[in-house]
N, C-alpha and C positions, 0 to 999 in steps of 0.2 A: 053334060058332055062329063065323059071318062077321060081322065088325063092319063098314060100309063107312062112308067120310066124304063129303060131299058138298060139294067143294071147286070154285072157279071157273077151277083151271088144273091142268093135269097136272104129273105128278111131275118129266118131263122140263124144265119149264119153272122149277117150283121150283128144280131143280138148276142150270137158267142163272141163276137169280136167285142161288143161294148162290155162283156162281162169280164173277159180278159182284162181289158182297163182298169175296171174297177177291183179285180183280184189284186192287181199290182199296187194301186193305191192303198187299198187294206193294207195290204203289206209292207207298203213306205212309211203308212202311218204308225203300225205296230213296232217296225224296226227302228225308225227315228225317235220314239215316244219312251219303247221299253227297253229293245235289246242293245240300241246304241248308246242309252245313258248307263246300261249297267256294264258294258264293253269301257264306257269311259272312267267309269267309277274305280273298275279294276287297274285301267292303267294310271290313274293318279296315284296308287299305290305302287307302282314301279320305282327303281333307282334314281331313273331319269325323266325329265319332262319331255323328253322327244317324242316319245310315243304319242303322249296327250296333245302334243301342238300337231301330231300329223292327224289324228282323228278330228281334231277342231278346225282344220284346213280343208278337211275333205266331207265335212258336215254337209254342208249346201249341196257341192257337187253330187253327193251320193241321193240325197233326196230329190233332185232333178233327173238322176239317173234311173231310179225305180219307173218314174214318170215316163221318161222317154222307152226304156225297155218293154213298158207296158203297149204304148202305142206301136211300137216296131212289132212286137209278137202278133198283137191284134191285125195289123195291116199285112203281116205276112201269112195270117192264118185264111184269109180271104182268098179266094181263088180268083186272082188278079192275073191279067197277061204278064208273060215270063219277060216282058220288056222292064216292068217295072223292079225286077229283081236286082239287077245291076247296081242303079242307082241307090236302092233302098239299102244296100250293104255299103255300099260307098258314104251315104248319108251317116249310116251307123258308126260306121268306122269313125268318120270325121268328127261326128257329136262325142266319141269316146275320147278321141283325141283332145277335144275341146274341155271337156270335163276333167281330163286328168291335168291337162294346163293350169285349167282353175284352181285346183287343188295346190299345184304348186307354186302359183301366184300368190295365194293365202300364204302358204307357207315360207314363201320368201319375203314376208312383211320387216319392217326394222323392226319390229316390236317380238320377232320370233325369238325363242332361246336356242335355236339352232346355229344361230350366227354367233352367240355366246360361247357356245359348247365346242363348235369348228375351231374358234380362235382360242381357247384354252387348249384343245389338243396341239394345235400348230403352234401354240404359242405366240400369238398374234394379238395385240392390243386394239381392240374394235370401240372406238369411242362415239360420241353423239354424232359426230360429221361424218364418220366411214360407215357407220351402218346403214343411213339411208341413203348412201352413196353407193355402198354394194347392193342393197335391197334394190334399188332401182337399175342396177346393169344387169343383175339377175333375173328381173321381172321383164326386161326389154328383151333379153335373152331367150326368156320363154315365150314370150310371143314370137318372137320371130321365127325361134326352131317350131311352133306349133302352127305357124302359118307356111311354114316350108314342108312339113309332113302331111297337111291337109292339100296343100297343092300336088304333091306326089300322088296320095291316094286318088285325087281327080286326074292323074296322069298328064299333068302340065309339066313341062319341061323347067325344072328345078334349075338343072344345071347349066342350062343355057339363059336362065335369069341372071345368076352369079356371073358368068362368064360377060354378059352384058354390061352389069354392074363393075365388072375389072375394065372394059374397054371406055365407061365413061367414068371413070373413079378420076381421072386428072379433074374433066371438066368439074364434077362434084366438089372435087378439093379444091379449087378455084372460086366456086361458087359460095361455098360453105367456110371461106378461111377464117372469118370471125367466129363462126360456132364452134370451129375445130380448135381454135386459139384459146377461146372459152372454156372448153371442155379440158384441156391438159391443163390451162391455168387453175381448174378444180381441182386436177390430181396433184399439182406442185402444193396446193393449199391442204388437202387430205394429207399427202405424205410428210411434208413439213410441219404440220400441225403449229401455226404461228396462234390459233383460237380454237376452239370449240364453240358450239352451240349455247349461248346464256352467257357469253363473255360481253365484257364492257371492252369494245376497240375505237382506236382512233385511225384515221390515215387522210392525208391531205385531202381527200375528196367527203369523206363521212366520217361522222363519229356517233357511236350509238350500242345496241347490242346486236349481238348476232343471234337471226332467229331461223335463219335455214340456208342448207346451201345444194344448189341443183349442178346441173349439167352444165349449165349457162352462165348462172349467177347467184351471187351470195345475198341475202335479205337480210338489211339492218335495221332495227327499229330504233330511230332516233330520239333524243329527250325530247324534243317538240310532239313526240307520238307519231310522227311518219313513217311510213315505209320506206326507205329505200334499196331499190334492187341496183346491186353494182356488177356489170360483168367480171367474171373471173379473170379474165386477162388483163383488166385494168387492177385489179384487187392485188394479183400476184406480180406484179410490176411497182408496187408502190409499197414505202415504207409502211409496216403495222406496229402501234404501239397497242398491247394488251395490258391493260389497267387492272383486269383482274386478276391477274399475276402477280400484283404487287406486294411485297412483304411488309411493306411500309409505304407511308404517303409523307411527299417532300411538302415542306414550306419553307420558303425562301424570299425575302423582301429588305427594301432599304427604310431605315425609320430615321428621319431627318429633324433634328433640333435647331434651336435659333442659334446664329453666330453670337449672340451674347452668353450663352451657356459658358460659364469657367470649367477650365480643364478638370479641374478635380471633381466637379458634376457629371462632368462627360464620362470619366474613369468610374464613378461610383455606377451610375447608370448600367454602363456595360456590365461591371460585375455583379449588380445585382438582378437584372435580367439573366445573365449567366446561371448564376444561382437558382434562380425559380426557375428555369427551363429545366437543372437537373435535377431538380426536388419535384419534377411535374410527373405523376403517373402515368400518365397518357402520352408522354412524350420519349420516343426511342432514344436510349444514351448512347449508342453507339458512336455517334457524330452529332457533336453539337459547337456551331461557331457563333460567336457574338463579338464585331470586332467595330471599331471606330477605323472606316476604310476611306472616307471621301470627304474633300471640301469642294462641297458642290457649290452652284451658282447662288442659291440662297439658304442653304442649309449645312450643317455637318451629319453625315450620313454614318449610320450605325447598320452594319450588314448582321443580317440574321439568316443562317441554314440551319433547319434542321428536321426531322421526322418526326410524324405522329405514329404510334402502334396501330391504330386502326385502318385501315383503306376505305371502310363505307364512308360514302360523301357526307351521308346526314351527321353521322358520329365525329367525322374528321372536321367538320364545320364547326360544332359544339366546342371541340377541342380549342380548334383556332380562334372563337369569339373569346373562351375562358382566358387564354395567353393574352390576348390581345388588351382585355381588359385587366389582368394583372400587370401588364406593361404599362397601361395610363396609371395605375395605382402608383406604379414607383415612380413614373415623373411627375405626378403631383405630389408626392411626399417629399421628393426632391427639389421642389421648385422649378423642373425643366418644361418648358414650352416647346410643341411640335411646330416646326416650320410650315409656313405653307411659301408658296411663288411668291416673291415680293421682288420689287427693284429699289433702291435709295438713290436718290438723286442730291449730290451736293452742288449748291451755287455759292459762287464766292462773292462776296458782298464787294463793291468796287471801292477802291481806298480815296482818301482826301484828294482832292486836287485832281482825280481822275473823272471825266467827263462822264 
């Protein structure tokens, strides 16, 4: 049984079309393997890195471009019906727009030096929070613009779509009220810069290290190694303590000694502890307070208030431990005991003749 296929072109024309595709694939291989690397090598010698960044961002789109152009030229070579010409032209233009948007999307990555160069020109400080935020905004705009242009290529009424968004804007705003408040909360965090990525912060709701900030929320890694996602609107309305910006770290507490301690011993302990702190290499000397302040229920309280030079938690604890041991040594040398919560009960013995 002979089966015949009715095709509008000969096998010779089909072979030529396949040959066109192969030629473009070979040229793509030559370009990306040799020519592109030579151009990239010369671009690295330029005084600015922007050209290199652009070439790297468009490397993959260029590779796909050669493949697509090969298929497009091969398809257009075949003697197909004219009805295919218009869709193929629109498809080609749409694909070119996608490739350009792809390259711009790669170029707008937060790791790109384009942002830092623009920031230097405009005298804008771009930190670790602002860079990812601006990058996401630009990437969103690139995708939206590409979709709008492609829709226009395929003769969709983009202006009517935008007008429809305007009519439904109020309903959308009411439905997305929380999302919008979170977005503007993120803008407040970025503009006021109460912290940056990597800072140790504490709020009434969470404490930990800032890992990321998005349009909706901020991610904080707690000291229990859990990741907490806090809505930006909540974070923007809370008091935020940035412990990473401490220049020195506070130590304050009360040291209680027993009521049986003589006045002279209390004075001596206060003086010796004060001298010890003022001679300690790791204690900040700007403000040191050691005072006998309280007659407490079961102790005479010595108030201590000072700062360590280090703000690192582990080092701070080492300094605090050393100071505590030195204070214990002073108290032992002076024969003074540390008080603990206690209650004394006095009972009167009955007098003679009383029942």
